[in-house]
N, C-alpha and C positions, 0 to 999 in steps of 0.2 A: 503492499501499500505506500504510495504516496505520503509521505511526512506530513503534507500540507490539506490534504484530502481527509477531509472527516470521514467514518465510517459509511456505509452506504445508506440507515435510515435517517441518518441523522436531517440531512437536509430537506427530506419528503417530511418529516416529522417537524421539522420546525414551518414551514411552509401550512404545516395541516392547524399548528398553533395558531399562526396569527391569522388563518382562514378562520378560522372563529371568532379572532376578535374583530375580523371588520365586518362578518357576518352580523354578530351584537349590536356594533355601532350603528351599522346600518338599522337594526332592527329598533334599538333605544336610542338614539342621535344623541341625545344632553348625559349619556352616559359614557365613558372614555373605555372602559373593560379594558384597562393599559393591566401590559403583562409586564408583571413585575417585582419586585420581592424574591425571594430566596430562591425562583425559575430563573429568571435573570442571572443572578450569581453562579448558580450551576451551572448552568449555558458557557461563562466565560469561563468557568476552570474545563468544562471538559475539550473546548474550544482552545486553551491556551496547553493544553497535555498533548492534546490530538500535533498542533501546529509544531509544539516546540519537542514534543519527547518526552514531558516533563512524568512523574510518576507519582500518584493519588496518594495523601496520608489517610490515614484515616480518619472517619469524618469527626468534624468539633474537636479539629487539634488547634490550639489556641495559637493563635494569630501567624500562622502558612496554611498555603492549601496542596504545596506541590513539592516534588521535592528535583532537582535539574540528575542527569547522568554523575556528574561530579560532585554531588552531593548538597550543593547549595538550596535553602528554602526557599522557597517562593510563593508569595501571597497575591491572590489574586482581585483587582476590584471593576464591576463590571457595572455599565449604569444602560440604558437606552437612551 
């Protein structure tokens, strides 16, 4: 797998997620249905791990999310 390509189901899943958001916004225009919170952080970690070849740390590791191949610790911040 190309280290810059997401695993096959990921782009389709993200497209579906944002498709649901758009459908809800069209049905209820006064509400934003913003995709935010933990899901965006998790998506950011997933992208960073795949693009940069990083190892995920155990869930809820204080202060860091991933480890580089040479052992450096990484904290990921993602916003929309």
